[in-house]
Backbone as CSV, one residue per row, in Angstrom:
resi,resn,N_x,N_y,N_z,CA_x,CA_y,CA_z,C_x,C_y,C_z
1,MET,41.309,55.257,-23.925,40.805,54.487,-22.595,40.055,53.609,-23.196
2,SER,39.305,53.698,-24.266,38.524,52.892,-24.753,38.820,51.136,-24.874
3,PRO,40.183,51.034,-25.351,40.492,49.614,-25.323,40.395,48.834,-23.966
4,TRP,40.754,49.758,-22.877,40.868,49.196,-21.415,39.299,49.087,-21.134
5,LEU,38.672,50.026,-21.321,37.082,49.974,-20.975,36.421,48.772,-21.625
6,GLY,36.747,48.857,-22.934,36.050,47.640,-23.637,36.366,46.215,-23.145
7,ASP,37.498,46.005,-23.038,38.139,44.877,-22.630,37.897,44.473,-21.027
8,GLY,37.887,45.695,-20.225,37.385,45.631,-19.040,35.861,44.979,-18.693
9,LEU,34.885,45.726,-19.607,33.502,45.393,-19.550,33.368,43.939,-20.007
10,VAL,33.947,43.308,-21.130,34.121,41.931,-21.368,34.450,40.879,-20.261
11,ALA,35.644,41.578,-19.577,36.145,40.805,-18.602,35.064,40.742,-17.482
12,HIS,34.590,41.784,-17.142,33.662,42.036,-15.850,32.514,41.024,-16.012
13,TYR,31.895,41.157,-17.298,30.705,40.324,-17.352,31.087,38.600,-17.676
14,ALA,32.065,38.361,-17.885,32.564,37.064,-18.043,32.948,36.470,-16.614
15,GLY,33.479,37.379,-15.663,33.496,37.059,-14.087,35.083,36.604,-13.976
16,ASP,35.469,37.021,-12.783,36.919,36.572,-12.181,37.707,37.496,-12.941
17,GLU,37.481,38.828,-13.386,38.456,39.699,-13.935,39.893,39.936,-13.128
18,VAL,40.908,40.208,-13.830,42.354,40.451,-13.267,42.458,41.770,-14.191
19,MET,42.736,42.818,-13.703,43.136,44.240,-14.358,44.580,43.657,-14.949
20,PRO,44.917,43.953,-16.221,46.375,43.819,-16.792,46.973,45.163,-16.466
21,ALA,48.412,44.899,-16.211,49.371,46.154,-15.825,49.106,47.424,-16.824
22,ASP,48.823,47.215,-18.069,48.571,48.310,-18.740,47.478,49.116,-18.431
23,ALA,46.380,48.302,-18.100,45.139,49.131,-17.588,45.449,49.913,-16.375
24,LEU,45.936,49.173,-15.364,46.271,49.551,-14.080,47.147,50.856,-14.144
25,ALA,48.360,50.916,-14.882,49.228,51.912,-15.138,48.229,53.403,-15.845
26,GLU,47.416,52.942,-16.846,46.503,54.003,-17.517,45.543,54.475,-16.361
27,SER,44.911,53.735,-15.288,43.996,54.219,-14.634,44.709,54.953,-13.473
28,GLN,45.882,54.659,-13.149,46.951,55.444,-12.225,47.185,56.701,-12.783
29,THR,47.590,56.842,-13.870,47.880,58.053,-14.809,46.669,58.851,-14.681
30,LEU,45.567,58.452,-15.055,44.376,59.390,-14.907,43.895,59.707,-13.458
31,LEU,44.157,58.806,-12.409,43.811,59.419,-11.189,44.764,60.556,-10.679
32,SER,46.111,60.635,-11.229,46.906,61.343,-10.724,46.767,62.834,-11.312
33,THR,46.059,63.078,-12.233,45.957,64.198,-12.851,45.123,65.394,-11.960
34,GLY,45.109,66.404,-12.540,44.180,67.545,-11.829,42.647,67.707,-12.402
35,SER,42.570,66.849,-13.420,41.283,67.178,-14.117,40.294,66.109,-13.347
36,PHE,39.216,66.754,-13.244,37.893,65.860,-12.520,37.666,64.568,-13.732
37,VAL,37.384,64.891,-14.672,37.045,64.136,-15.696,38.007,63.014,-15.991
38,GLU,39.394,63.171,-15.931,40.133,62.201,-15.998,40.299,61.208,-14.743
39,GLN,40.234,62.041,-13.654,40.019,61.077,-12.512,38.911,60.506,-12.116
40,LEU,37.798,60.694,-12.860,36.555,59.906,-12.840,36.817,58.781,-13.706
41,SER,37.454,59.100,-14.748,37.744,57.872,-15.970,38.541,56.891,-15.165
42,GLY,39.585,57.194,-14.402,40.484,56.426,-13.716,39.791,55.924,-12.772
43,THR,38.841,56.086,-11.908,37.973,55.620,-10.959,37.047,54.566,-11.619
44,MET,36.473,54.866,-12.881,35.640,53.934,-13.526,36.365,52.838,-14.136
45,LEU,37.548,52.967,-14.463,38.441,51.932,-15.078,38.719,51.140,-14.009
46,GLN,39.039,51.560,-12.984,39.772,50.675,-11.834,38.412,49.729,-11.333
47,SER,37.274,50.410,-11.103,35.997,49.814,-10.726,35.426,48.729,-11.786
48,ILE,35.581,49.094,-12.892,35.202,47.877,-13.853,36.129,46.719,-13.535
49,TRP,37.371,46.963,-13.571,38.552,45.928,-13.417,38.512,45.061,-12.145
50,THR,37.585,45.475,-11.266,38.088,44.954,-9.465,36.808,44.204,-9.456
51,ASP,37.291,42.706,-9.210,36.295,41.946,-8.822,36.463,41.524,-7.436
52,LEU,35.330,41.727,-6.876,34.990,41.430,-5.310,34.660,39.784,-5.133
53,THR,34.784,39.507,-3.668,34.500,37.993,-3.596,32.877,38.105,-3.369
54,PRO,32.066,36.986,-3.731,32.822,35.758,-4.146,33.168,35.713,-5.270
55,ALA,34.275,34.618,-5.816,34.519,34.310,-7.119,33.321,33.967,-7.912
56,ASP,33.366,34.609,-9.238,32.219,34.629,-9.952,31.930,33.262,-10.644
57,ASN,32.942,32.552,-11.068,32.906,31.389,-11.827,32.993,30.118,-11.077
58,THR,33.031,30.307,-9.598,33.187,28.972,-8.732,31.854,29.089,-7.839
59,ILE,31.060,29.664,-7.968,29.827,30.014,-7.078,28.767,28.913,-7.513
60,THR,27.955,28.170,-6.509,27.028,27.475,-6.938,25.622,28.153,-6.321
61,LEU,24.693,28.359,-7.240,23.282,28.933,-6.571,22.344,27.739,-6.646
62,ASP,21.631,27.421,-5.548,20.661,26.594,-5.468,19.271,27.325,-5.761
63,LEU,18.749,26.805,-7.046,17.577,27.474,-7.415,16.296,26.914,-7.491
64,ALA,16.606,25.552,-6.889,15.382,24.661,-6.617,14.264,25.415,-5.880
65,ALA,13.075,25.030,-6.172,11.832,25.529,-5.529,11.639,25.077,-4.275
66,ARG,11.317,25.718,-3.333,11.240,24.961,-2.050,9.764,25.094,-1.613
């Protein structure tokens, strides 16, 4: 799991991450097991790779003092 998690963290911090097919397949495999630890790992992997709106790299923040 470490390659997908490591790459996921790098993509997460860079912003606008897109989960690669092999990481998605691995997370689905983990989620389908009967093991709580493996299911938790699958959930964590999908969470790291899930990018919510707004887009990270196209947002403008106005930090001017008012």
